[in-house]
C-alpha positions in Angstrom: -1.0 25.3 -36.0 2.3 23.9 -37.3 2.3 20.7 -39.4 3.5 17.6 -37.5 6.1 15.8 -39.6 7.7 13.6 -36.9 6.6 11.8 -33.7 7.9 9.0 -31.4 5.7 6.6 -29.6 5.8 3.3 -27.6 3.5 0.5 -28.6 1.1 -0.7 -25.9 0.9 -4.4 -24.9 -1.6 -5.0 -27.6 0.7 -3.7 -30.4 -1.4 -0.5 -30.7 0.2 2.7 -32.0 -1.4 5.9 -30.8 -1.5 8.6 -33.5 -1.0 12.1 -32.2 -4.3 14.0 -31.9 -3.1 16.7 -34.4 -2.9 14.0 -37.1 -6.1 12.0 -36.5 -8.2 13.9 -39.0 -5.7 12.8 -41.7 -6.7 9.2 -41.0 -10.4 9.7 -40.8 -10.9 7.5 -43.9 -8.9 4.6 -42.4 -5.4 3.4 -42.1 -3.3 1.2 -44.5 -0.1 -0.3 -43.1 2.4 -2.1 -45.4 6.0 -3.0 -45.8 8.3 -0.2 -46.9 11.2 -0.3 -49.4 13.5 -1.2 -46.5 13.1 -2.7 -43.1 10.4 -0.2 -42.1 6.7 0.3 -42.6 4.6 2.7 -44.6 1.5 4.2 -42.9 -1.0 5.6 -45.3 -4.3 7.4 -44.9 -6.8 5.1 -46.7 -7.8 7.9 -49.0 -4.1 8.3 -50.1 -3.7 4.6 -50.6 -6.8 4.4 -52.8 -6.1 7.4 -54.9 -2.3 7.3 -55.2 -0.8 3.9 -54.4 -3.5 1.8 -56.1 -3.3 3.9 -59.2 0.5 3.5 -59.2 0.3 -0.3 -58.6 -2.2 -0.7 -61.4 -0.4 1.6 -63.8 -0.8 0.8 -67.5 1.8 -1.6 -68.8 2.2 -5.2 -69.7 0.6 -7.7 -67.4 3.9 -9.5 -67.6 6.1 -6.5 -66.6 8.3 -7.9 -63.8 8.9 -4.5 -62.2 5.2 -3.8 -61.8 4.7 -7.3 -60.4 7.5 -6.9 -58.0 6.2 -3.6 -56.7 2.7 -5.1 -56.3 4.2 -7.9 -54.2 6.3 -5.6 -52.2 3.4 -3.3 -51.2 0.6 -5.9 -50.9 2.5 -8.5 -49.0 1.4 -8.1 -45.4 -0.8 -5.1 -46.2 -3.4 -4.4 -43.5 -6.3 -2.0 -43.4 -8.0 -0.7 -40.3 -10.1 2.0 -38.8 -8.5 4.4 -36.4 -9.9 4.0 -32.9 -11.6 7.4 -32.7 -11.7 7.5 -28.9 -8.0 6.9 -28.4 -6.6 7.4 -31.9 -5.0 4.0 -32.0 -4.3 1.4 -34.7 -3.0 -2.1 -34.1 0.1 -3.2 -36.0 0.1 -6.8 -36.9 3.0 -8.9 -35.5 4.3 -9.9 -39.0 4.8 -6.3 -39.9 6.6 -5.6 -36.6 8.8 -8.6 -37.2 9.6 -7.3 -40.7 10.5 -3.8 -39.5 12.3 -5.1 -36.4 10.1 -3.0 -34.2 9.7 -4.2 -30.7 8.2 -1.3 -28.7 9.6 2.1 -29.6 8.5 3.7 -32.9 9.8 6.7 -34.8 7.4 8.1 -37.4 8.5 10.6 -40.1 6.3 12.1 -42.8 7.4 11.2 -46.3 5.1 13.3 -48.4 1.6 11.9 -48.3 2.5 8.9 -46.1 4.5 8.1 -43.0 7.6 6.0 -42.6 7.4 3.9 -39.4 10.6 2.5 -38.0 12.1 1.1 -34.9 13.2 3.7 -32.3 16.8 4.3 -31.4 16.5 2.6 -28.0 15.9 -0.8 -29.6 
């Protein structure tokens, strides 16, 4: 089976994103949603967040290092964790994250290595 690196979806009325069935195993450990570098979101499998992102955010360095502090604020502000609804493969995106990323209904998701960039669809 080919690897899925891109998908488009429409949020339902409860702000839920349905993950394609081919990708659900990737999120079996849970889902972490957070702000991205720009006006988009990052969607991480919980296992990737715990192993890679937490390690990077807690990298050795001075406790007073402003760059490390800024990166922590950037990724932890608005961070949500959830379990993927195993029956439908859905995850709810909090309204404050939708507001930040300017997502209304249509979503474009693109794999960026070990995580996904979630952004507003072209029709918005």
